[in-house]
N, C-alpha and C positions, 0 to 999 in steps of 0.2 A: 504494500500500500504506500502510495507517495506521501510525502510530508504534507502536501496541500490537502489531500484527502483525510489523513489521520488527524492532523492538528486542526484543520478546518472543521471537521466533525466535532472534535473535542471542544473547540471554542464555541461553536454553535450550541452544543449541549449545555455548556456552562451558562451561556446567555439565556437559554430556555429555562434552565433551573433557577436562575436569578429572578426572572419574571415570575415564575411560580412561587418561589420563596417570598418575593416581595408582596405578592398578592396574599399569600398565607399570613404574612406578618401584618399587613394592613387590615385584613378582614377577620382573622381568627385570634391573633395574639394581642391586639390592642386592649382587649378586656382581661387578658390573662397575665400580662407582664406590666411592671411599672414602667414609667416613662424612660428611665435610664436604661433598663434592660431592652426595651423596644428599640431604643437608639443604637444599642450595641448590635442587635440583630440586623437593623437596617444598614449599619456600617458594613457588616459581613456581606449583605446583598449587593451593596454599591461596589465594593471592591471585587466581588465575584464578577459582576457585569463588566467593569472596566477591564479586568484581566482576561475574561472570556473573549471580549471584543479584541483585545490586544493579541490573543492567540490566533484569532481569525485573520487579523492583519498580517501577522508574522507568517502564517501559512500562505497567504496570498503573495507575499514578497519572497518566499523561499526559493523560487526559481530565478531570482535576480541576484543571488549572492554566490560567491565562489566558495565560501567556507560553510557549507551546509551543515557540517557537524556542529559548529559553534552556534548557529542559529537554532538548530534542533535542541541543543542543550539549554539555550535561553528559553525556548518555548516550554521545555520540560520543567525548568525552574518556576515559570509562571504557573504551570499546572500544580506543582508541589506547593507553591505559595498560596494558591486558592484553597487547597485542602487544609493547610496549616492555619492560615490567617482567617479566612472566612469560616472554615469548619470549626475552629476553636471558638470563634465569636458566636456561632449558632449554638454550640453545646453550652457555652458559658451562659448565654442569655436564657436558654430553656431550662438548664439544670441549676443555675445559681452557684455552681462550683467555681469559686474564684481562682483557684490554682491553675485552671485552664488558660487564664489570661497570660500565663508565662509562655505558652506556646505561640501566641499571636505574633510576637516580635520575630520569631524564627521564620514565619511566613512572610513577614515584611522584608527580612533579609533575602529570602528567596526571590521576592519581587525585584528588589534592587539589583541583585546579581543577575537575574534573568534579563532585565532591561539593559544592563551594562553589556552583557554578552551579545544581545541583539544589536545594540548600537555599534559595537565593535565589528560584528559580522557585516553589517551594512556599510559602515565606514571603510573597512579594509577591503571590501569588494567593490568600491566605487569606480575603479578603473577596469573592472571585469567586462569583457565583451558582451556577456549576457545581460548586463545592466543597461545597455544602450549608450554607454559613455565611451 
């Protein structure tokens, strides 16, 4: 399966789930969670959507870079970041287990490292013949 298909499908799935989780939060959780925990849940949804769309964009750009391995690793870090960052916020808000908040920054580090790898892959491939330059 090509990177476009694999990560494109993954990004679309994350975006779909972000819409579903957002609707769930807005309609079902507003009466169950206090305002602070609802905001934590919504932060998870927002970052999931941002990075799901980011994975889609990376998949679309994957044929324009010479270092496909680096951009693939960057996309994988965004994937891991969604699981760690958004996932920990979902579980934290729904369970109230505060220790899970310690996992969230690890997801943030994955996001930062992923975007750095993607930026480097695109920057270092700027003279590649496949990029049109």
